[in-house]
C-alpha positions as CSV (number, residue, x, y, z in Angstrom):
1,M,92.6,39.2,85.0
2,M,93.2,42.3,82.7
3,D,90.2,44.4,82.4
4,G,89.2,45.1,78.8
5,S,88.5,48.7,79.1
6,L,91.9,49.7,80.3
7,A,93.8,51.3,77.3
8,P,96.4,49.4,75.8
9,I,100.4,50.1,75.7
10,R,101.6,52.2,73.4
11,T,105.3,53.5,72.4
12,P,104.9,57.0,71.1
13,F,108.7,57.1,70.3
14,E,109.8,54.4,68.2
15,V,113.1,55.5,67.3
16,P,115.8,55.4,70.0
17,P,118.7,57.8,70.2
18,D,122.1,56.7,68.7
19,D,125.2,56.7,70.7
20,G,126.1,60.3,71.5
21,A,122.8,61.6,70.3
22,A,119.7,62.7,72.2
23,V,115.8,62.7,71.5
24,E,113.8,65.4,73.2
25,I,111.1,63.5,75.0
26,A,109.3,66.9,76.5
27,E,110.4,70.6,76.6
28,G,113.6,69.9,79.4
29,V,113.8,66.1,78.7
30,L,116.4,64.3,76.8
31,W,116.5,60.7,76.4
32,L,120.0,59.5,75.9
33,R,120.9,55.6,75.5
34,L,123.9,53.9,76.4
35,P,125.2,50.1,75.2
36,L,125.1,47.2,77.5
37,P,126.3,43.7,76.9
38,P,123.5,41.4,75.5
39,P,120.4,40.6,76.2
40,L,119.5,43.8,77.3
41,K,121.9,45.6,74.7
42,H,121.1,49.2,76.2
43,V,120.3,51.4,79.2
44,N,118.2,54.4,78.8
45,V,119.3,57.7,80.9
46,F,117.5,60.4,80.8
47,A,118.9,64.3,81.1
48,L,116.9,66.8,82.9
49,D,117.5,70.6,81.6
50,D,118.0,72.8,85.0
51,G,119.3,76.1,83.0
52,P,122.7,76.5,84.0
53,G,123.5,72.7,84.5
54,W,121.7,69.5,84.1
55,T,120.2,66.5,86.3
56,L,120.9,63.2,85.1
57,V,118.5,60.2,85.9
58,D,121.0,57.1,85.9
59,T,124.5,56.8,84.2
60,G,125.1,53.5,82.5
61,L,128.3,51.1,83.0
62,D,131.5,52.2,83.7
63,T,133.8,51.4,80.2
64,E,136.0,53.1,77.8
65,R,133.0,53.1,75.6
66,T,130.7,54.4,77.5
67,R,133.1,57.4,79.2
68,A,133.8,58.3,75.3
69,I,129.9,58.1,74.5
70,W,129.5,60.7,77.7
71,Q,132.1,63.0,76.5
72,T,130.4,63.2,73.0
73,L,126.8,63.9,75.1
74,L,128.2,66.3,77.3
75,A,129.8,68.4,74.4
76,G,127.2,68.1,71.9
77,P,123.1,67.9,73.3
78,L,124.1,68.6,76.3
79,G,125.7,71.8,75.0
80,G,128.7,71.9,77.1
81,R,126.6,72.8,80.6
82,P,128.0,70.9,83.3
83,V,126.1,67.6,85.3
84,R,125.2,69.4,88.5
85,R,123.3,66.2,90.1
86,V,123.0,62.7,89.2
87,I,119.8,60.9,90.3
88,L,120.3,57.3,90.7
89,T,117.0,55.1,90.5
90,H,118.7,51.8,92.1
91,H,122.1,50.6,92.8
92,H,122.6,48.1,89.9
93,P,125.7,48.2,87.9
94,D,124.0,49.5,84.3
95,H,122.3,52.5,86.4
96,V,125.1,53.3,88.9
97,G,127.8,52.4,87.1
98,L,129.3,56.3,86.5
99,A,127.4,57.7,89.3
100,G,130.9,58.5,90.8
101,W,132.7,59.2,88.4
102,F,130.4,62.3,87.4
103,Q,131.0,63.3,91.5
104,S,134.4,63.0,91.7
105,A,135.4,64.6,88.1
106,H,132.4,66.7,87.4
107,G,131.3,67.8,90.7
108,A,127.7,66.3,90.6
109,E,125.6,65.8,93.9
110,L,124.2,61.8,94.0
111,W,120.4,62.1,95.1
112,T,119.0,58.2,95.4
113,S,117.7,56.0,98.0
114,R,119.6,55.6,101.3
115,T,119.3,51.6,100.7
116,A,120.2,52.0,96.6
117,W,123.4,53.7,98.1
118,L,124.4,51.4,100.8
119,F,124.3,48.8,98.3
120,A,126.0,50.2,95.6
121,R,128.9,51.5,97.7
122,M,128.9,48.3,99.8
123,L,129.3,46.1,96.6
124,T,131.9,48.3,94.7
125,L,134.3,47.9,97.9
126,D,133.7,44.1,98.3
127,E,135.9,42.8,95.5
128,Q,136.2,39.0,95.3
129,P,138.8,36.9,93.6
130,L,136.7,33.9,93.8
131,P,133.0,33.1,95.3
132,R,132.8,33.5,99.0
133,P,132.1,30.6,100.7
134,E,128.5,31.9,101.8
135,T,127.7,32.1,97.8
136,L,128.9,28.8,96.9
137,E,126.8,27.5,99.8
138,F,124.1,29.4,98.0
139,Y,124.6,27.7,95.0
140,R,124.3,24.2,96.4
141,G,120.9,25.4,97.9
142,A,119.6,26.3,95.0
143,G,120.7,22.9,93.7
144,M,123.0,24.1,91.1
145,D,124.5,21.4,88.9
146,A,127.5,20.1,90.3
147,A,129.9,20.8,87.4
148,V,128.4,24.2,87.2
149,L,129.4,24.7,90.8
150,A,132.8,23.4,90.4
151,E,133.5,25.4,87.7
152,R,132.1,28.6,89.2
153,A,134.0,28.2,92.7
154,A,137.4,28.1,90.6
155,E,136.9,31.5,88.6
156,R,136.6,34.7,89.4
157,P,133.2,36.3,90.0
158,F,131.6,39.2,88.5
159,N,132.6,41.9,90.8
160,F,130.6,45.7,90.7
161,A,134.3,47.3,90.5
162,D,134.9,45.7,87.4
163,V,132.1,48.4,85.6
164,V,131.2,50.8,88.6
165,A,133.5,53.8,89.1
166,P,134.8,54.2,92.6
167,M,132.0,56.1,94.8
168,P,133.3,59.0,97.0
169,L,131.2,59.6,100.3
170,G,128.6,61.6,100.7
171,F,124.7,61.8,98.9
172,R,121.5,63.3,99.3
173,A,118.6,60.4,100.4
174,L,115.4,60.3,98.8
175,A,112.5,58.9,100.9
176,E,108.4,57.9,99.4
177,G,106.8,61.0,99.4
178,D,109.7,63.4,98.8
179,R,109.1,66.4,96.2
180,I,112.0,67.2,94.3
181,S,112.6,70.0,91.4
182,A,114.2,69.0,88.1
183,G,113.9,69.9,84.3
184,G,111.5,72.7,85.2
185,R,108.7,70.3,87.2
186,D,108.2,69.2,90.4
187,W,108.2,65.4,90.7
188,D,107.1,62.7,93.4
189,V,109.0,60.5,94.8
190,R,107.9,57.0,94.8
191,L,109.6,54.1,95.9
192,G,109.4,50.4,94.7
193,D,110.7,46.9,95.6
194,G,111.3,43.5,94.2
195,H,113.9,44.2,91.4
196,A,115.9,46.3,93.9
197,P,115.1,47.3,97.5
198,D,113.8,50.9,97.7
199,H,113.8,51.9,93.6
200,V,113.2,55.3,93.3
201,T,110.6,56.5,90.5
202,L,109.5,60.0,89.8
203,W,105.8,61.1,89.0
204,S,105.7,64.8,87.4
205,R,103.2,67.1,89.1
206,D,103.3,69.5,86.0
207,D,102.7,67.2,83.3
208,A,102.4,63.6,82.5
209,L,106.1,62.3,82.7
210,V,107.0,58.9,84.8
211,I,110.5,58.1,85.0
212,G,110.2,54.5,86.0
213,G,113.7,52.6,86.0
214,D,113.7,49.2,86.2
215,Q,110.0,49.2,88.2
216,L,108.1,50.0,85.2
217,L,109.3,48.7,82.0
218,P,107.0,48.2,78.8
219,S,107.3,44.7,77.2
220,I,109.7,42.6,79.5
221,S,109.5,41.8,83.5
222,P,112.9,42.8,86.1
223,N,114.7,39.8,87.3
224,L,113.1,39.5,91.1
225,G,116.2,37.9,92.3
226,V,117.4,36.5,95.5
227,Y,121.4,36.5,96.3
228,A,123.8,35.1,99.1
229,T,123.3,38.3,100.6
230,E,119.8,37.8,101.9
231,P,119.0,34.0,101.0
232,L,115.6,34.1,102.4
233,N,114.6,37.6,101.0
234,D,111.1,37.6,99.2
235,P,111.2,40.1,96.5
236,V,108.0,38.7,94.5
237,A,105.9,40.0,97.9
238,G,107.8,43.4,97.3
239,W,107.2,43.4,93.6
240,L,103.3,42.6,94.0
241,E,103.1,45.4,96.9
242,S,104.5,48.2,94.6
243,C,102.5,47.3,91.6
244,T,99.4,47.2,93.1
245,R,100.2,50.4,95.2
246,F,101.7,52.2,92.1
247,A,98.3,51.4,90.0
248,T,96.6,53.6,92.5
249,H,98.5,56.6,90.7
250,A,98.9,55.2,87.2
251,R,97.0,57.0,84.4
252,E,96.4,56.0,80.8
253,D,97.8,59.1,79.9
254,H,101.3,58.6,81.6
255,L,104.1,58.6,79.7
256,V,106.6,56.6,81.4
257,L,110.6,56.8,80.8
258,P,111.8,53.3,81.5
259,G,115.4,51.9,82.3
260,H,115.4,49.8,79.2
261,K,113.0,49.5,76.1
262,L,110.8,52.7,74.7
263,P,108.8,55.2,76.3
264,F,105.2,54.1,76.7
265,T,101.7,54.8,77.6
266,G,99.2,52.5,78.9
267,L,100.8,52.6,82.4
268,P,97.6,50.9,84.2
269,T,97.5,47.8,81.8
270,R,100.9,47.6,82.2
271,L,101.1,47.0,85.9
272,V,98.2,44.4,85.8
273,Q,100.3,42.6,83.0
274,L,103.2,42.6,85.6
275,I,101.1,41.7,88.7
276,E,99.7,38.3,86.4
277,N,103.1,37.5,85.2
278,H,104.4,36.9,88.3
279,H,101.0,35.4,89.8
280,G,100.9,33.4,86.5
281,A,104.8,31.6,87.6
282,L,103.5,31.0,91.3
283,N,100.4,28.9,89.8
284,R,103.0,26.5,87.4
285,L,105.1,26.3,90.7
286,I,102.0,25.4,92.9
287,E,101.0,23.0,90.1
288,A,104.8,21.6,89.7
289,L,105.8,20.7,93.4
290,G,103.2,18.4,93.8
291,E,106.2,16.5,93.9
292,E,110.1,17.9,95.6
293,R,111.7,20.5,93.0
294,S,115.1,22.5,93.7
295,A,115.2,25.9,92.3
296,C,117.2,24.9,89.6
297,D,114.6,21.9,88.9
298,C,112.4,25.0,88.3
299,F,113.7,26.4,85.2
300,P,111.5,24.6,82.9
301,V,108.3,25.4,84.7
302,L,109.1,29.3,85.5
303,Y,110.8,30.1,81.9
304,R,109.3,27.5,79.6
305,R,112.6,27.8,77.5
306,E,115.9,26.6,77.7
307,I,118.6,28.8,79.8
308,G,121.6,29.3,78.2
309,S,124.8,29.9,80.3
310,G,124.7,33.7,80.4
311,E,121.3,33.5,81.9
312,Y,121.9,30.6,84.5
313,G,123.0,32.7,87.4
314,L,119.9,35.3,86.9
315,A,117.5,32.4,86.2
316,L,118.6,31.0,89.8
317,A,118.1,34.0,91.8
318,E,114.7,34.4,90.3
319,A,113.7,31.2,90.6
320,V,114.8,31.1,94.6
321,G,112.9,34.3,94.9
322,H,109.4,32.8,93.8
323,L,110.1,29.6,95.9
324,N,111.2,31.8,98.9
325,H,107.8,33.5,98.5
326,L,105.5,30.3,98.2
327,Y,107.7,29.2,101.5
328,L,107.3,32.3,103.5
329,T,103.3,32.8,102.4
330,G,102.8,29.2,103.7
331,R,101.9,27.1,100.3
332,A,105.4,25.1,100.1
333,T,107.4,23.4,102.4
334,R,111.1,22.7,102.1
335,R,113.8,20.4,103.4
336,R,117.8,20.1,102.9
337,R,118.6,17.4,100.7
338,S,121.7,15.6,101.3
339,D,124.0,17.5,98.8
340,G,122.6,20.6,100.6
341,A,119.9,21.4,97.9
342,W,116.9,23.1,99.2
343,L,113.6,20.8,97.9
344,F,110.4,22.9,97.9
345,R,106.9,21.2,97.8
346,C,103.5,22.2,98.0
347,E,100.9,19.5,99.7
C-alpha cells in the first residue's frame, strides 16, 4: 500500500502548448505537443536547446498535419535553428513517426536504444496487406470472438509504414548507465521495460528534470501488451522491475516530462501507484480464474468497463500480458481449447 507520507502528484503546468507553440519548462527546455487520434489525442515532445541547434525528444506521427505543425515550430519557437539530433524514447509510432524525416530531410542524428531502433526499423519495413497467419493464430489463442476474427482476417491491418516515415540506416545506441549532454545539462540514461523494450528515460544531473516518455505517465498507465512477434512475452514482469528500480532514484521534487498528459511532480508516489495498479489487476485475475478463462474472457475483470472496438486490440494485448505473467510465474496453468484458445486457470 502507498505510504501516506509521500508527496501527492502535482501538475505545475496546467495549460499545454497549442499546435505550433511551445511552453518553456526550464531554461533550454521547450514543451511541444502534437496531435494523435483518440483516445490519447496528443503526444508530448521536447526540444532541448544546444546553442547552434536543437535536440528533439520524440517526434509525433508522420502525417501531413504533423509535418505542417513541425514547419511552424521550426520557423517559430525553434527560431529557424536546425534540429541536429533526435532522441527516441521508444519505438511506438506516435514517438518515432517522423524520426526518419528529421534524419533524411534535416540531417539530424538519431539516438535511441538498440532494441528501439531495431523494432522501429523492422516494423516500418514489414508492410502487410492482410494479417499474417501467425497473427490470426495469436488472436485465436487469445479467444478473440469468431466474428471479430473473421472481420480482421479480411481487412488490411495497421502498418507502421502508414504513420512512420522511412528510417535510413545509421543511429547511435543508448544503453543503461550512459551519460549524454543536451539542453545545457548532463543526463543519465536509464532504460525501462514493459510498455516497450529498452525504453529510454533521461534523468538530469544538473536540476530536477526527468524525461519519462511513456514509462512515467501521471494519470494513465501505459499499455503492457503482448503481440504475435513474441506471444509468450511477460511485459508485466519488466514493468514491475523497472518501476521498482526507478523508485530508488526518484525524488519528490523531480519534474517529470511525460510522453502524454501534463508534466508532474511526486514521482515516488506515482511509481507506487503504477506498481499497485498492476498488482491489483493480477489479484483480480487470480480470483476470477477459479474457472477457466481466455484472455478475451478476462476483459470485464481487468478493465471493469465496456471495451469498444477501437480499444479491442490493445485490451487483448494487455490481457494476454497479465495472463502470461501468471502462467510464467507458476500461478496459473493453461490448456488449449478445441478452437485454439488458451484457457487459463488458477488452482
